[in-house]
mmCIF file of the protein (N, C-alpha, C, O) and its ligand, coordinates in Angstrom:
data_MODEL
# 
_entry.id   MODEL 
# 
loop_
_entity.id 
_entity.type 
_entity.pdbx_number_of_molecules 
1 polymer     1 
2 non-polymer 1 
# 
_entity_poly.entity_id                      1 
_entity_poly.type                           'polypeptide(L)' 
_entity_poly.nstd_linkage                   no 
_entity_poly.nstd_monomer                   no 
_entity_poly.pdbx_seq_one_letter_code       MSIERDPVCAMEATNSKITSTYQGKMYYFCSECCKISFELNPEKYLAKIKK 
_entity_poly.pdbx_seq_one_letter_code_can   MSIERDPVCAMEATNSKITSTYQGKMYYFCSECCKISFELNPEKYLAKIKK 
_entity_poly.pdbx_strand_id                 A 
# 
loop_
_entity_poly_seq.entity_id 
_entity_poly_seq.num 
_entity_poly_seq.mon_id 
_entity_poly_seq.hetero 
1 1  MET n 
1 2  SER n 
1 3  ILE n 
1 4  GLU n 
1 5  ARG n 
1 6  ASP n 
1 7  PRO n 
1 8  VAL n 
1 9  CYS n 
1 10 ALA n 
1 11 MET n 
1 12 GLU n 
1 13 ALA n 
1 14 THR n 
1 15 ASN n 
1 16 SER n 
1 17 LYS n 
1 18 ILE n 
1 19 THR n 
1 20 SER n 
1 21 THR n 
1 22 TYR n 
1 23 GLN n 
1 24 GLY n 
1 25 LYS n 
1 26 MET n 
1 27 TYR n 
1 28 TYR n 
1 29 PHE n 
1 30 CYS n 
1 31 SER n 
1 32 GLU n 
1 33 CYS n 
1 34 CYS n 
1 35 LYS n 
1 36 ILE n 
1 37 SER n 
1 38 PHE n 
1 39 GLU n 
1 40 LEU n 
1 41 ASN n 
1 42 PRO n 
1 43 GLU n 
1 44 LYS n 
1 45 TYR n 
1 46 LEU n 
1 47 ALA n 
1 48 LYS n 
1 49 ILE n 
1 50 LYS n 
1 51 LYS n 
# 
loop_
_struct_asym.id 
_struct_asym.entity_id 
A 1 
B 2 
# 
loop_
_chem_comp.id 
_chem_comp.type 
_chem_comp.mon_nstd_flag 
ALA 'L-peptide linking' y 
ARG 'L-peptide linking' y 
ASN 'L-peptide linking' y 
ASP 'L-peptide linking' y 
CYS 'L-peptide linking' y 
GLN 'L-peptide linking' y 
GLU 'L-peptide linking' y 
GLY 'peptide linking'   y 
ILE 'L-peptide linking' y 
LEU 'L-peptide linking' y 
LYS 'L-peptide linking' y 
MET 'L-peptide linking' y 
PHE 'L-peptide linking' y 
PRO 'L-peptide linking' y 
SER 'L-peptide linking' y 
THR 'L-peptide linking' y 
TYR 'L-peptide linking' y 
VAL 'L-peptide linking' y 
ZN  non-polymer         . 
# 
_pdbx_entity_nonpoly.entity_id   2 
_pdbx_entity_nonpoly.name        ? 
_pdbx_entity_nonpoly.comp_id     ZN 
# 
_pdbx_nonpoly_scheme.asym_id         B 
_pdbx_nonpoly_scheme.entity_id       2 
_pdbx_nonpoly_scheme.mon_id          ZN 
_pdbx_nonpoly_scheme.ndb_seq_num     1 
_pdbx_nonpoly_scheme.pdb_seq_num     101 
_pdbx_nonpoly_scheme.auth_seq_num    101 
_pdbx_nonpoly_scheme.pdb_mon_id      ZN 
_pdbx_nonpoly_scheme.auth_mon_id     ZN 
_pdbx_nonpoly_scheme.pdb_strand_id   A 
_pdbx_nonpoly_scheme.pdb_ins_code    . 
# 
loop_
_atom_site.group_PDB 
_atom_site.id 
_atom_site.type_symbol 
_atom_site.label_atom_id 
_atom_site.label_alt_id 
_atom_site.label_comp_id 
_atom_site.label_asym_id 
_atom_site.label_entity_id 
_atom_site.label_seq_id 
_atom_site.pdbx_PDB_ins_code 
_atom_site.Cartn_x 
_atom_site.Cartn_y 
_atom_site.Cartn_z 
_atom_site.occupancy 
_atom_site.B_iso_or_equiv 
_atom_site.pdbx_formal_charge 
_atom_site.auth_seq_id 
_atom_site.auth_comp_id 
_atom_site.auth_asym_id 
_atom_site.auth_atom_id 
_atom_site.pdbx_PDB_model_num 
ATOM   1   N  N  . MET A 1 1  ? -36.224 14.020 7.678  1.00 0.00 ? 1   MET A N  1 
ATOM   2   C  CA . MET A 1 1  ? -34.924 14.376 8.234  1.00 0.00 ? 1   MET A CA 1 
ATOM   3   C  C  . MET A 1 1  ? -35.139 14.943 9.641  1.00 0.00 ? 1   MET A C  1 
ATOM   4   O  O  . MET A 1 1  ? -35.947 15.842 9.874  1.00 0.00 ? 1   MET A O  1 
ATOM   5   N  N  . SER A 1 2  ? -34.400 14.387 10.523 1.00 0.00 ? 2   SER A N  1 
ATOM   6   C  CA . SER A 1 2  ? -34.562 14.780 11.927 1.00 0.00 ? 2   SER A CA 1 
ATOM   7   C  C  . SER A 1 2  ? -33.401 15.588 12.443 1.00 0.00 ? 2   SER A C  1 
ATOM   8   O  O  . SER A 1 2  ? -32.291 15.494 11.918 1.00 0.00 ? 2   SER A O  1 
ATOM   9   N  N  . ILE A 1 3  ? -33.633 16.348 13.424 1.00 0.00 ? 3   ILE A N  1 
ATOM   10  C  CA . ILE A 1 3  ? -32.545 17.165 14.030 1.00 0.00 ? 3   ILE A CA 1 
ATOM   11  C  C  . ILE A 1 3  ? -31.955 16.302 15.148 1.00 0.00 ? 3   ILE A C  1 
ATOM   12  O  O  . ILE A 1 3  ? -32.669 15.807 16.020 1.00 0.00 ? 3   ILE A O  1 
ATOM   13  N  N  . GLU A 1 4  ? -30.650 16.140 15.095 1.00 0.00 ? 4   GLU A N  1 
ATOM   14  C  CA . GLU A 1 4  ? -29.933 15.431 16.155 1.00 0.00 ? 4   GLU A CA 1 
ATOM   15  C  C  . GLU A 1 4  ? -29.285 16.376 17.069 1.00 0.00 ? 4   GLU A C  1 
ATOM   16  O  O  . GLU A 1 4  ? -28.668 17.357 16.655 1.00 0.00 ? 4   GLU A O  1 
ATOM   17  N  N  . ARG A 1 5  ? -29.427 16.077 18.363 1.00 0.00 ? 5   ARG A N  1 
ATOM   18  C  CA . ARG A 1 5  ? -28.788 16.937 19.366 1.00 0.00 ? 5   ARG A CA 1 
ATOM   19  C  C  . ARG A 1 5  ? -27.700 16.194 20.069 1.00 0.00 ? 5   ARG A C  1 
ATOM   20  O  O  . ARG A 1 5  ? -27.819 15.008 20.377 1.00 0.00 ? 5   ARG A O  1 
ATOM   21  N  N  . ASP A 1 6  ? -26.641 16.907 20.316 1.00 0.00 ? 6   ASP A N  1 
ATOM   22  C  CA . ASP A 1 6  ? -25.514 16.381 21.130 1.00 0.00 ? 6   ASP A CA 1 
ATOM   23  C  C  . ASP A 1 6  ? -26.063 16.165 22.537 1.00 0.00 ? 6   ASP A C  1 
ATOM   24  O  O  . ASP A 1 6  ? -26.486 17.126 23.179 1.00 0.00 ? 6   ASP A O  1 
ATOM   25  N  N  . PRO A 1 7  ? -26.067 14.925 23.033 1.00 0.00 ? 7   PRO A N  1 
ATOM   26  C  CA . PRO A 1 7  ? -26.630 14.682 24.383 1.00 0.00 ? 7   PRO A CA 1 
ATOM   27  C  C  . PRO A 1 7  ? -25.828 15.318 25.503 1.00 0.00 ? 7   PRO A C  1 
ATOM   28  O  O  . PRO A 1 7  ? -26.347 15.475 26.609 1.00 0.00 ? 7   PRO A O  1 
ATOM   29  N  N  . VAL A 1 8  ? -24.630 15.675 25.262 1.00 0.00 ? 8   VAL A N  1 
ATOM   30  C  CA . VAL A 1 8  ? -23.756 16.236 26.304 1.00 0.00 ? 8   VAL A CA 1 
ATOM   31  C  C  . VAL A 1 8  ? -24.022 17.712 26.516 1.00 0.00 ? 8   VAL A C  1 
ATOM   32  O  O  . VAL A 1 8  ? -24.285 18.136 27.641 1.00 0.00 ? 8   VAL A O  1 
ATOM   33  N  N  . CYS A 1 9  ? -23.957 18.521 25.432 1.00 0.00 ? 9   CYS A N  1 
ATOM   34  C  CA . CYS A 1 9  ? -24.116 19.983 25.530 1.00 0.00 ? 9   CYS A CA 1 
ATOM   35  C  C  . CYS A 1 9  ? -25.453 20.500 24.987 1.00 0.00 ? 9   CYS A C  1 
ATOM   36  O  O  . CYS A 1 9  ? -25.768 21.681 25.138 1.00 0.00 ? 9   CYS A O  1 
ATOM   37  N  N  . ALA A 1 10 ? -26.247 19.611 24.349 1.00 0.00 ? 10  ALA A N  1 
ATOM   38  C  CA . ALA A 1 10 ? -27.510 19.972 23.761 1.00 0.00 ? 10  ALA A CA 1 
ATOM   39  C  C  . ALA A 1 10 ? -27.472 20.815 22.532 1.00 0.00 ? 10  ALA A C  1 
ATOM   40  O  O  . ALA A 1 10 ? -28.511 21.280 22.063 1.00 0.00 ? 10  ALA A O  1 
ATOM   41  N  N  . MET A 1 11 ? -26.313 21.021 22.003 1.00 0.00 ? 11  MET A N  1 
ATOM   42  C  CA . MET A 1 11 ? -26.150 21.744 20.764 1.00 0.00 ? 11  MET A CA 1 
ATOM   43  C  C  . MET A 1 11 ? -26.692 20.866 19.595 1.00 0.00 ? 11  MET A C  1 
ATOM   44  O  O  . MET A 1 11 ? -26.644 19.638 19.662 1.00 0.00 ? 11  MET A O  1 
ATOM   45  N  N  . GLU A 1 12 ? -27.201 21.515 18.540 1.00 0.00 ? 12  GLU A N  1 
ATOM   46  C  CA . GLU A 1 12 ? -27.564 20.733 17.369 1.00 0.00 ? 12  GLU A CA 1 
ATOM   47  C  C  . GLU A 1 12 ? -26.356 20.158 16.685 1.00 0.00 ? 12  GLU A C  1 
ATOM   48  O  O  . GLU A 1 12 ? -25.401 20.874 16.384 1.00 0.00 ? 12  GLU A O  1 
ATOM   49  N  N  . ALA A 1 13 ? -26.395 18.871 16.440 1.00 0.00 ? 13  ALA A N  1 
ATOM   50  C  CA . ALA A 1 13 ? -25.232 18.214 15.841 1.00 0.00 ? 13  ALA A CA 1 
ATOM   51  C  C  . ALA A 1 13 ? -25.635 17.357 14.649 1.00 0.00 ? 13  ALA A C  1 
ATOM   52  O  O  . ALA A 1 13 ? -25.005 16.344 14.348 1.00 0.00 ? 13  ALA A O  1 
ATOM   53  N  N  . THR A 1 14 ? -26.722 17.796 13.965 1.00 0.00 ? 14  THR A N  1 
ATOM   54  C  CA . THR A 1 14 ? -27.184 17.116 12.760 1.00 0.00 ? 14  THR A CA 1 
ATOM   55  C  C  . THR A 1 14 ? -26.058 17.067 11.734 1.00 0.00 ? 14  THR A C  1 
ATOM   56  O  O  . THR A 1 14 ? -25.381 18.068 11.500 1.00 0.00 ? 14  THR A O  1 
ATOM   57  N  N  . ASN A 1 15 ? -25.857 15.892 11.119 1.00 0.00 ? 15  ASN A N  1 
ATOM   58  C  CA . ASN A 1 15 ? -24.828 15.658 10.124 1.00 0.00 ? 15  ASN A CA 1 
ATOM   59  C  C  . ASN A 1 15 ? -23.388 15.781 10.675 1.00 0.00 ? 15  ASN A C  1 
ATOM   60  O  O  . ASN A 1 15 ? -22.432 15.887 9.907  1.00 0.00 ? 15  ASN A O  1 
ATOM   61  N  N  . SER A 1 16 ? -23.257 15.765 11.943 1.00 0.00 ? 16  SER A N  1 
ATOM   62  C  CA . SER A 1 16 ? -21.920 15.701 12.467 1.00 0.00 ? 16  SER A CA 1 
ATOM   63  C  C  . SER A 1 16 ? -21.253 14.393 12.111 1.00 0.00 ? 16  SER A C  1 
ATOM   64  O  O  . SER A 1 16 ? -21.890 13.342 12.058 1.00 0.00 ? 16  SER A O  1 
ATOM   65  N  N  . LYS A 1 17 ? -19.936 14.479 11.865 1.00 0.00 ? 17  LYS A N  1 
ATOM   66  C  CA . LYS A 1 17 ? -19.226 13.224 11.564 1.00 0.00 ? 17  LYS A CA 1 
ATOM   67  C  C  . LYS A 1 17 ? -18.702 12.563 12.839 1.00 0.00 ? 17  LYS A C  1 
ATOM   68  O  O  . LYS A 1 17 ? -18.112 11.485 12.778 1.00 0.00 ? 17  LYS A O  1 
ATOM   69  N  N  . ILE A 1 18 ? -18.909 13.187 13.964 1.00 0.00 ? 18  ILE A N  1 
ATOM   70  C  CA . ILE A 1 18 ? -18.449 12.634 15.251 1.00 0.00 ? 18  ILE A CA 1 
ATOM   71  C  C  . ILE A 1 18 ? -19.646 11.924 15.899 1.00 0.00 ? 18  ILE A C  1 
ATOM   72  O  O  . ILE A 1 18 ? -20.570 12.553 16.417 1.00 0.00 ? 18  ILE A O  1 
ATOM   73  N  N  . THR A 1 19 ? -19.589 10.618 15.848 1.00 0.00 ? 19  THR A N  1 
ATOM   74  C  CA . THR A 1 19 ? -20.755 9.830  16.306 1.00 0.00 ? 19  THR A CA 1 
ATOM   75  C  C  . THR A 1 19 ? -20.247 8.761  17.269 1.00 0.00 ? 19  THR A C  1 
ATOM   76  O  O  . THR A 1 19 ? -19.061 8.438  17.329 1.00 0.00 ? 19  THR A O  1 
ATOM   77  N  N  . SER A 1 20 ? -21.232 8.222  18.031 1.00 0.00 ? 20  SER A N  1 
ATOM   78  C  CA . SER A 1 20 ? -20.967 7.126  18.883 1.00 0.00 ? 20  SER A CA 1 
ATOM   79  C  C  . SER A 1 20 ? -22.249 6.304  18.976 1.00 0.00 ? 20  SER A C  1 
ATOM   80  O  O  . SER A 1 20 ? -23.346 6.857  19.057 1.00 0.00 ? 20  SER A O  1 
ATOM   81  N  N  . THR A 1 21 ? -22.100 4.974  18.963 1.00 0.00 ? 21  THR A N  1 
ATOM   82  C  CA . THR A 1 21 ? -23.300 4.144  19.028 1.00 0.00 ? 21  THR A CA 1 
ATOM   83  C  C  . THR A 1 21 ? -23.353 3.529  20.448 1.00 0.00 ? 21  THR A C  1 
ATOM   84  O  O  . THR A 1 21 ? -22.379 2.950  20.931 1.00 0.00 ? 21  THR A O  1 
ATOM   85  N  N  . TYR A 1 22 ? -24.464 3.670  21.058 1.00 0.00 ? 22  TYR A N  1 
ATOM   86  C  CA . TYR A 1 22 ? -24.650 3.182  22.420 1.00 0.00 ? 22  TYR A CA 1 
ATOM   87  C  C  . TYR A 1 22 ? -26.021 2.436  22.443 1.00 0.00 ? 22  TYR A C  1 
ATOM   88  O  O  . TYR A 1 22 ? -27.053 2.997  22.075 1.00 0.00 ? 22  TYR A O  1 
ATOM   89  N  N  . GLN A 1 23 ? -25.988 1.171  22.882 1.00 0.00 ? 23  GLN A N  1 
ATOM   90  C  CA . GLN A 1 23 ? -27.212 0.378  22.985 1.00 0.00 ? 23  GLN A CA 1 
ATOM   91  C  C  . GLN A 1 23 ? -28.005 0.411  21.652 1.00 0.00 ? 23  GLN A C  1 
ATOM   92  O  O  . GLN A 1 23 ? -29.234 0.482  21.659 1.00 0.00 ? 23  GLN A O  1 
ATOM   93  N  N  . GLY A 1 24 ? -27.294 0.358  20.533 1.00 0.00 ? 24  GLY A N  1 
ATOM   94  C  CA . GLY A 1 24 ? -27.975 0.252  19.241 1.00 0.00 ? 24  GLY A CA 1 
ATOM   95  C  C  . GLY A 1 24 ? -28.441 1.559  18.609 1.00 0.00 ? 24  GLY A C  1 
ATOM   96  O  O  . GLY A 1 24 ? -28.966 1.572  17.496 1.00 0.00 ? 24  GLY A O  1 
ATOM   97  N  N  . LYS A 1 25 ? -28.239 2.667  19.341 1.00 0.00 ? 25  LYS A N  1 
ATOM   98  C  CA . LYS A 1 25 ? -28.640 3.996  18.835 1.00 0.00 ? 25  LYS A CA 1 
ATOM   99  C  C  . LYS A 1 25 ? -27.435 4.846  18.532 1.00 0.00 ? 25  LYS A C  1 
ATOM   100 O  O  . LYS A 1 25 ? -26.462 4.840  19.286 1.00 0.00 ? 25  LYS A O  1 
ATOM   101 N  N  . MET A 1 26 ? -27.486 5.589  17.420 1.00 0.00 ? 26  MET A N  1 
ATOM   102 C  CA . MET A 1 26 ? -26.353 6.433  17.137 1.00 0.00 ? 26  MET A CA 1 
ATOM   103 C  C  . MET A 1 26 ? -26.557 7.852  17.695 1.00 0.00 ? 26  MET A C  1 
ATOM   104 O  O  . MET A 1 26 ? -27.633 8.430  17.537 1.00 0.00 ? 26  MET A O  1 
ATOM   105 N  N  . TYR A 1 27 ? -25.572 8.386  18.317 1.00 0.00 ? 27  TYR A N  1 
ATOM   106 C  CA . TYR A 1 27 ? -25.655 9.728  18.858 1.00 0.00 ? 27  TYR A CA 1 
ATOM   107 C  C  . TYR A 1 27 ? -24.590 10.614 18.131 1.00 0.00 ? 27  TYR A C  1 
ATOM   108 O  O  . TYR A 1 27 ? -23.521 10.152 17.730 1.00 0.00 ? 27  TYR A O  1 
ATOM   109 N  N  . TYR A 1 28 ? -24.938 11.834 18.000 1.00 0.00 ? 28  TYR A N  1 
ATOM   110 C  CA . TYR A 1 28 ? -24.097 12.822 17.267 1.00 0.00 ? 28  TYR A CA 1 
ATOM   111 C  C  . TYR A 1 28 ? -23.523 13.869 18.220 1.00 0.00 ? 28  TYR A C  1 
ATOM   112 O  O  . TYR A 1 28 ? -24.219 14.323 19.128 1.00 0.00 ? 28  TYR A O  1 
ATOM   113 N  N  . PHE A 1 29 ? -22.280 14.249 18.026 1.00 0.00 ? 29  PHE A N  1 
ATOM   114 C  CA . PHE A 1 29 ? -21.627 15.198 18.911 1.00 0.00 ? 29  PHE A CA 1 
ATOM   115 C  C  . PHE A 1 29 ? -21.050 16.368 18.141 1.00 0.00 ? 29  PHE A C  1 
ATOM   116 O  O  . PHE A 1 29 ? -20.716 16.266 16.961 1.00 0.00 ? 29  PHE A O  1 
ATOM   117 N  N  . CYS A 1 30 ? -20.944 17.480 18.846 1.00 0.00 ? 30  CYS A N  1 
ATOM   118 C  CA . CYS A 1 30 ? -20.366 18.699 18.222 1.00 0.00 ? 30  CYS A CA 1 
ATOM   119 C  C  . CYS A 1 30 ? -18.877 18.580 18.153 1.00 0.00 ? 30  CYS A C  1 
ATOM   120 O  O  . CYS A 1 30 ? -18.268 19.172 17.262 1.00 0.00 ? 30  CYS A O  1 
ATOM   121 N  N  . SER A 1 31 ? -18.261 17.857 19.030 1.00 0.00 ? 31  SER A N  1 
ATOM   122 C  CA . SER A 1 31 ? -16.844 17.799 19.141 1.00 0.00 ? 31  SER A CA 1 
ATOM   123 C  C  . SER A 1 31 ? -16.379 16.484 19.720 1.00 0.00 ? 31  SER A C  1 
ATOM   124 O  O  . SER A 1 31 ? -17.156 15.776 20.359 1.00 0.00 ? 31  SER A O  1 
ATOM   125 N  N  . GLU A 1 32 ? -15.100 16.144 19.501 1.00 0.00 ? 32  GLU A N  1 
ATOM   126 C  CA . GLU A 1 32 ? -14.562 14.940 20.142 1.00 0.00 ? 32  GLU A CA 1 
ATOM   127 C  C  . GLU A 1 32 ? -14.648 14.950 21.667 1.00 0.00 ? 32  GLU A C  1 
ATOM   128 O  O  . GLU A 1 32 ? -14.774 13.934 22.350 1.00 0.00 ? 32  GLU A O  1 
ATOM   129 N  N  . CYS A 1 33 ? -14.570 16.181 22.125 1.00 0.00 ? 33  CYS A N  1 
ATOM   130 C  CA . CYS A 1 33 ? -14.615 16.412 23.565 1.00 0.00 ? 33  CYS A CA 1 
ATOM   131 C  C  . CYS A 1 33 ? -15.930 15.910 24.185 1.00 0.00 ? 33  CYS A C  1 
ATOM   132 O  O  . CYS A 1 33 ? -15.940 15.214 25.200 1.00 0.00 ? 33  CYS A O  1 
ATOM   133 N  N  . CYS A 1 34 ? -17.035 16.293 23.533 1.00 0.00 ? 34  CYS A N  1 
ATOM   134 C  CA . CYS A 1 34 ? -18.334 15.807 24.013 1.00 0.00 ? 34  CYS A CA 1 
ATOM   135 C  C  . CYS A 1 34 ? -18.494 14.389 23.793 1.00 0.00 ? 34  CYS A C  1 
ATOM   136 O  O  . CYS A 1 34 ? -19.114 13.723 24.622 1.00 0.00 ? 34  CYS A O  1 
ATOM   137 N  N  . LYS A 1 35 ? -17.957 13.816 22.678 1.00 0.00 ? 35  LYS A N  1 
ATOM   138 C  CA . LYS A 1 35 ? -18.031 12.389 22.514 1.00 0.00 ? 35  LYS A CA 1 
ATOM   139 C  C  . LYS A 1 35 ? -17.350 11.594 23.617 1.00 0.00 ? 35  LYS A C  1 
ATOM   140 O  O  . LYS A 1 35 ? -17.879 10.591 24.096 1.00 0.00 ? 35  LYS A O  1 
ATOM   141 N  N  . ILE A 1 36 ? -16.167 12.058 24.014 1.00 0.00 ? 36  ILE A N  1 
ATOM   142 C  CA . ILE A 1 36 ? -15.440 11.376 25.045 1.00 0.00 ? 36  ILE A CA 1 
ATOM   143 C  C  . ILE A 1 36 ? -16.151 11.463 26.381 1.00 0.00 ? 36  ILE A C  1 
ATOM   144 O  O  . ILE A 1 36 ? -16.172 10.492 27.137 1.00 0.00 ? 36  ILE A O  1 
ATOM   145 N  N  . SER A 1 37 ? -16.748 12.639 26.690 1.00 0.00 ? 37  SER A N  1 
ATOM   146 C  CA . SER A 1 37 ? -17.539 12.784 27.893 1.00 0.00 ? 37  SER A CA 1 
ATOM   147 C  C  . SER A 1 37 ? -18.724 11.755 27.895 1.00 0.00 ? 37  SER A C  1 
ATOM   148 O  O  . SER A 1 37 ? -18.985 11.089 28.897 1.00 0.00 ? 37  SER A O  1 
ATOM   149 N  N  . PHE A 1 38 ? -19.381 11.665 26.799 1.00 0.00 ? 38  PHE A N  1 
ATOM   150 C  CA . PHE A 1 38 ? -20.547 10.728 26.665 1.00 0.00 ? 38  PHE A CA 1 
ATOM   151 C  C  . PHE A 1 38 ? -20.043 9.303  26.839 1.00 0.00 ? 38  PHE A C  1 
ATOM   152 O  O  . PHE A 1 38 ? -20.694 8.527  27.539 1.00 0.00 ? 38  PHE A O  1 
ATOM   153 N  N  . GLU A 1 39 ? -18.961 8.929  26.261 1.00 0.00 ? 39  GLU A N  1 
ATOM   154 C  CA . GLU A 1 39 ? -18.504 7.508  26.303 1.00 0.00 ? 39  GLU A CA 1 
ATOM   155 C  C  . GLU A 1 39 ? -18.041 7.152  27.705 1.00 0.00 ? 39  GLU A C  1 
ATOM   156 O  O  . GLU A 1 39 ? -18.138 5.990  28.100 1.00 0.00 ? 39  GLU A O  1 
ATOM   157 N  N  . LEU A 1 40 ? -17.551 8.096  28.454 1.00 0.00 ? 40  LEU A N  1 
ATOM   158 C  CA . LEU A 1 40 ? -17.171 7.849  29.811 1.00 0.00 ? 40  LEU A CA 1 
ATOM   159 C  C  . LEU A 1 40 ? -18.301 7.594  30.717 1.00 0.00 ? 40  LEU A C  1 
ATOM   160 O  O  . LEU A 1 40 ? -18.175 6.838  31.680 1.00 0.00 ? 40  LEU A O  1 
ATOM   161 N  N  . ASN A 1 41 ? -19.455 8.229  30.429 1.00 0.00 ? 41  ASN A N  1 
ATOM   162 C  CA . ASN A 1 41 ? -20.619 8.066  31.377 1.00 0.00 ? 41  ASN A CA 1 
ATOM   163 C  C  . ASN A 1 41 ? -21.922 8.289  30.578 1.00 0.00 ? 41  ASN A C  1 
ATOM   164 O  O  . ASN A 1 41 ? -22.638 9.258  30.832 1.00 0.00 ? 41  ASN A O  1 
ATOM   165 N  N  . PRO A 1 42 ? -22.230 7.405  29.622 1.00 0.00 ? 42  PRO A N  1 
ATOM   166 C  CA . PRO A 1 42 ? -23.394 7.601  28.750 1.00 0.00 ? 42  PRO A CA 1 
ATOM   167 C  C  . PRO A 1 42 ? -24.716 7.674  29.600 1.00 0.00 ? 42  PRO A C  1 
ATOM   168 O  O  . PRO A 1 42 ? -25.622 8.440  29.270 1.00 0.00 ? 42  PRO A O  1 
ATOM   169 N  N  . GLU A 1 43 ? -24.799 6.902  30.643 1.00 0.00 ? 43  GLU A N  1 
ATOM   170 C  CA . GLU A 1 43 ? -26.119 6.928  31.366 1.00 0.00 ? 43  GLU A CA 1 
ATOM   171 C  C  . GLU A 1 43 ? -26.417 8.300  31.988 1.00 0.00 ? 43  GLU A C  1 
ATOM   172 O  O  . GLU A 1 43 ? -27.573 8.709  32.096 1.00 0.00 ? 43  GLU A O  1 
ATOM   173 N  N  . LYS A 1 44 ? -25.397 8.969  32.376 1.00 0.00 ? 44  LYS A N  1 
ATOM   174 C  CA . LYS A 1 44 ? -25.572 10.265 33.004 1.00 0.00 ? 44  LYS A CA 1 
ATOM   175 C  C  . LYS A 1 44 ? -26.221 11.241 31.997 1.00 0.00 ? 44  LYS A C  1 
ATOM   176 O  O  . LYS A 1 44 ? -27.091 12.025 32.374 1.00 0.00 ? 44  LYS A O  1 
ATOM   177 N  N  . TYR A 1 45 ? -25.809 11.192 30.754 1.00 0.00 ? 45  TYR A N  1 
ATOM   178 C  CA . TYR A 1 45 ? -26.357 12.106 29.755 1.00 0.00 ? 45  TYR A CA 1 
ATOM   179 C  C  . TYR A 1 45 ? -27.646 11.652 29.226 1.00 0.00 ? 45  TYR A C  1 
ATOM   180 O  O  . TYR A 1 45 ? -28.510 12.481 28.936 1.00 0.00 ? 45  TYR A O  1 
ATOM   181 N  N  . LEU A 1 46 ? -27.849 10.318 29.071 1.00 0.00 ? 46  LEU A N  1 
ATOM   182 C  CA . LEU A 1 46 ? -29.120 9.800  28.560 1.00 0.00 ? 46  LEU A CA 1 
ATOM   183 C  C  . LEU A 1 46 ? -30.234 10.008 29.582 1.00 0.00 ? 46  LEU A C  1 
ATOM   184 O  O  . LEU A 1 46 ? -31.390 10.197 29.203 1.00 0.00 ? 46  LEU A O  1 
ATOM   185 N  N  . ALA A 1 47 ? -29.924 9.979  30.783 1.00 0.00 ? 47  ALA A N  1 
ATOM   186 C  CA . ALA A 1 47 ? -30.961 10.180 31.840 1.00 0.00 ? 47  ALA A CA 1 
ATOM   187 C  C  . ALA A 1 47 ? -31.527 11.601 31.733 1.00 0.00 ? 47  ALA A C  1 
ATOM   188 O  O  . ALA A 1 47 ? -32.707 11.821 32.006 1.00 0.00 ? 47  ALA A O  1 
ATOM   189 N  N  . LYS A 1 48 ? -30.696 12.552 31.341 1.00 0.00 ? 48  LYS A N  1 
ATOM   190 C  CA . LYS A 1 48 ? -31.117 13.962 31.211 1.00 0.00 ? 48  LYS A CA 1 
ATOM   191 C  C  . LYS A 1 48 ? -32.075 14.159 29.998 1.00 0.00 ? 48  LYS A C  1 
ATOM   192 O  O  . LYS A 1 48 ? -33.015 14.951 30.067 1.00 0.00 ? 48  LYS A O  1 
ATOM   193 N  N  . ILE A 1 49 ? -31.823 13.446 28.924 1.00 0.00 ? 49  ILE A N  1 
ATOM   194 C  CA . ILE A 1 49 ? -32.628 13.708 27.718 1.00 0.00 ? 49  ILE A CA 1 
ATOM   195 C  C  . ILE A 1 49 ? -33.867 12.829 27.637 1.00 0.00 ? 49  ILE A C  1 
ATOM   196 O  O  . ILE A 1 49 ? -34.748 13.095 26.819 1.00 0.00 ? 49  ILE A O  1 
ATOM   197 N  N  . LYS A 1 50 ? -33.964 11.762 28.484 1.00 0.00 ? 50  LYS A N  1 
ATOM   198 C  CA . LYS A 1 50 ? -35.178 10.979 28.473 1.00 0.00 ? 50  LYS A CA 1 
ATOM   199 C  C  . LYS A 1 50 ? -36.300 11.721 29.060 1.00 0.00 ? 50  LYS A C  1 
ATOM   200 O  O  . LYS A 1 50 ? -36.137 12.412 30.065 1.00 0.00 ? 50  LYS A O  1 
ATOM   201 N  N  . LYS A 1 51 ? -37.486 11.599 28.443 1.00 0.00 ? 51  LYS A N  1 
ATOM   202 C  CA . LYS A 1 51 ? -38.657 12.347 28.934 1.00 0.00 ? 51  LYS A CA 1 
ATOM   203 C  C  . LYS A 1 51 ? -39.515 11.412 29.756 1.00 0.00 ? 51  LYS A C  1 
ATOM   204 O  O  . LYS A 1 51 ? -40.556 11.821 30.271 1.00 0.00 ? 51  LYS A O  1 
HETATM 205 ZN ZN . ZN  B 2 .  ? -21.235 19.182 22.396 1.00 0.00 2 101 ZN  A ZN 1 
# 
């Protein structure tokens, strides 16, 4: 079992029902607000979490 983090605000969002799939990967969000932010500009948030 892995811990999923909201890519927008970095809060833990494991088991959240608010999800979005982007480029074949599912992301979890703490709120609809974060999900909408992500969907508007996913590359911006993914660039931050890529190592
Ligand atoms: Zn969030």
